[in-house]
C-alpha positions as CSV (number, residue, x, y, z in Angstrom):
1,X,-7.2,35.3,6.6
2,X,-3.4,34.6,6.4
3,X,-3.8,31.9,9.2
4,X,-6.6,30.3,7.3
5,X,-4.5,30.1,4.1
6,X,-1.5,28.7,6.0
7,X,-3.7,26.1,7.8
8,X,-5.4,25.1,4.5
9,X,-2.1,24.8,2.7
10,X,-0.7,22.6,5.6
11,X,-3.7,20.3,5.6
12,X,-3.6,20.0,1.8
13,X,0.1,19.2,1.9
14,X,-0.4,16.6,4.7
15,X,-3.3,15.0,2.8
16,X,-1.3,14.8,-0.5
17,X,1.8,13.4,1.1
18,X,-0.1,10.8,3.1
19,X,-1.9,9.7,-0.1
20,X,1.3,9.3,-2.0
21,X,3.0,7.3,0.7
22,X,0.2,4.7,0.9
23,X,1.1,1.7,-1.2
24,X,-1.4,0.5,-3.8
25,X,-3.9,-2.1,-2.8
26,X,-5.2,-5.1,-4.7
27,X,-9.0,-5.9,-4.9
28,X,-8.7,-7.9,-1.7
29,X,-7.3,-4.9,0.1
30,X,-3.8,-6.4,0.4
31,X,-0.9,-4.0,-0.1
32,X,0.3,-5.4,-3.5
33,X,3.7,-3.7,-3.4
34,X,4.4,-5.3,0.0
35,X,3.1,-8.7,-1.1
36,X,5.1,-8.7,-4.3
37,X,8.3,-8.0,-2.4
38,X,7.7,-10.7,0.3
39,X,9.4,-14.0,0.6
40,X,9.7,-16.2,3.7
41,X,11.7,-19.4,4.1
42,X,12.0,-21.5,7.2
43,X,14.6,-24.3,7.5
44,X,14.8,-26.7,10.4
45,X,17.7,-29.1,10.5
46,X,18.8,-31.8,12.9
47,X,16.9,-33.4,15.8
48,X,16.8,-37.0,16.9
49,X,15.6,-38.2,13.5
50,X,18.2,-35.9,11.7
51,X,15.7,-34.2,9.4
52,X,16.0,-31.2,7.1
53,X,12.6,-29.4,6.7
54,X,12.2,-26.5,4.4
55,X,9.0,-24.4,4.0
56,X,8.8,-21.3,1.8
57,X,6.3,-18.9,0.3
58,X,6.7,-16.3,-2.5
59,X,4.4,-13.4,-1.8
60,X,4.2,-12.3,-5.4
61,X,2.6,-15.6,-6.6
62,X,1.4,-17.0,-3.3
63,X,3.3,-20.2,-4.2
64,X,4.5,-22.3,-1.3
65,X,6.8,-25.3,-1.2
66,X,7.3,-27.7,1.8
67,X,9.8,-30.6,1.8
68,X,11.1,-32.9,4.5
69,X,14.3,-35.0,4.0
70,X,16.3,-37.2,6.2
71,X,19.9,-36.0,6.5
72,X,22.6,-38.4,5.6
73,X,26.3,-38.2,4.8
74,X,26.0,-38.4,1.1
75,X,24.5,-35.3,-0.6
76,X,21.1,-35.9,-2.1
77,X,21.1,-39.5,-0.9
78,X,17.3,-39.7,-0.5
79,X,14.3,-38.2,-2.1
80,X,12.0,-36.1,0.1
81,X,10.0,-38.2,2.5
82,X,7.3,-35.6,2.4
83,X,6.7,-32.7,0.0
84,X,3.9,-30.4,-1.0
85,X,3.4,-27.3,-3.1
86,X,0.5,-25.1,-4.0
87,X,-0.8,-21.5,-3.7
88,X,-1.8,-19.6,-0.7
89,X,-4.6,-17.0,-1.1
90,X,-3.6,-13.3,-0.9
91,X,-5.3,-12.9,2.5
92,X,-3.1,-15.7,3.9
93,X,0.0,-14.1,2.5
94,X,-1.1,-10.8,4.1
95,X,-1.4,-12.6,7.4
96,X,2.1,-14.0,7.1
97,X,3.4,-10.5,6.3
98,X,1.6,-9.3,9.4
99,X,3.2,-12.0,11.5
100,X,6.7,-10.9,10.3
101,X,5.9,-7.3,11.0
102,X,4.3,-8.1,14.4
103,X,7.3,-10.2,15.4
104,X,9.7,-7.4,14.4
105,X,12.0,-9.9,12.8
106,X,14.2,-7.1,11.4
107,X,15.0,-6.0,14.9
108,X,16.1,-9.5,16.1
109,X,19.7,-10.6,16.2
110,X,21.0,-12.7,13.3
111,X,22.2,-15.6,15.5
112,X,21.0,-16.8,18.9
113,X,23.6,-19.6,19.1
114,X,23.2,-23.2,20.2
115,X,22.0,-24.6,23.5
116,X,24.8,-26.2,25.5
117,X,24.2,-30.0,25.6
118,X,21.4,-29.7,23.0
119,X,22.9,-31.9,20.3
120,X,19.5,-33.3,19.4
121,X,17.8,-30.0,19.1
122,X,16.7,-28.7,15.7
123,X,18.4,-25.6,14.3
124,X,16.0,-23.1,12.9
125,X,16.8,-20.5,10.2
126,X,14.1,-18.0,9.2
127,X,14.9,-15.8,6.2
128,X,12.6,-13.1,5.0
129,X,12.6,-10.4,2.3
130,X,10.1,-7.6,2.6
131,X,10.1,-4.2,0.9
132,X,13.7,-4.4,-0.1
133,X,15.0,-5.6,3.3
134,X,16.5,-9.0,3.9
135,X,16.8,-10.7,7.3
136,X,17.9,-14.1,8.6
137,X,17.4,-15.2,12.2
138,X,19.0,-18.4,13.5
139,X,18.7,-20.4,16.7
140,X,17.9,-23.8,18.0
141,X,14.9,-25.3,19.9
142,X,16.2,-23.7,23.1
143,X,17.5,-20.4,21.9
144,X,15.2,-19.2,19.1
145,X,13.1,-16.2,20.3
146,X,9.4,-16.6,20.7
147,X,8.8,-13.9,18.1
148,X,10.5,-16.0,15.5
149,X,8.7,-19.1,16.7
150,X,5.3,-17.3,16.1
151,X,6.3,-16.6,12.5
152,X,7.4,-20.2,12.0
153,X,4.1,-21.4,13.4
154,X,2.1,-19.0,11.2
155,X,3.8,-20.4,8.0
156,X,3.4,-24.0,9.2
157,X,-0.3,-23.4,9.9
158,X,-0.9,-21.7,6.5
159,X,0.7,-24.6,4.6
160,X,-1.0,-27.3,6.7
161,X,-4.4,-25.6,6.0
162,X,-3.7,-25.3,2.3
163,X,-2.7,-29.0,2.2
164,X,-5.9,-30.0,3.9
165,X,-8.1,-28.2,1.4
């Protein structure tokens, strides 16, 4: 009988602790605590055309902003040559969070340096905030790890699809 009581108490404790550790979900099944603490910004700068491209999403609101500027020697010398903003659905934000988690961005180095002789390469900076953690990963077209490229591609695809709708 004592073994049964001990086993029952252990199972009850495990079930309660597992339940309390699970973050709340929204009606769409997305972990709302995670989504509300998520931000992702990707900046690309340089290249042959000397562009500055910035794309970002705020997980709490789903709002995205995408702008493209030409770089010049005078600050704010030109308006954006392309810009868009709107809202991504919660499921798309959840997909972006999944891309960040799958890429293990928080385990990547902060800076992957520049490619020797790669003056015309774009420099990429990915910055994310998720559940109280902040991380930036920087590299150029030749040094940026594939994991970071997949996150960048996921955000680009999400924004492109939202713009097309």
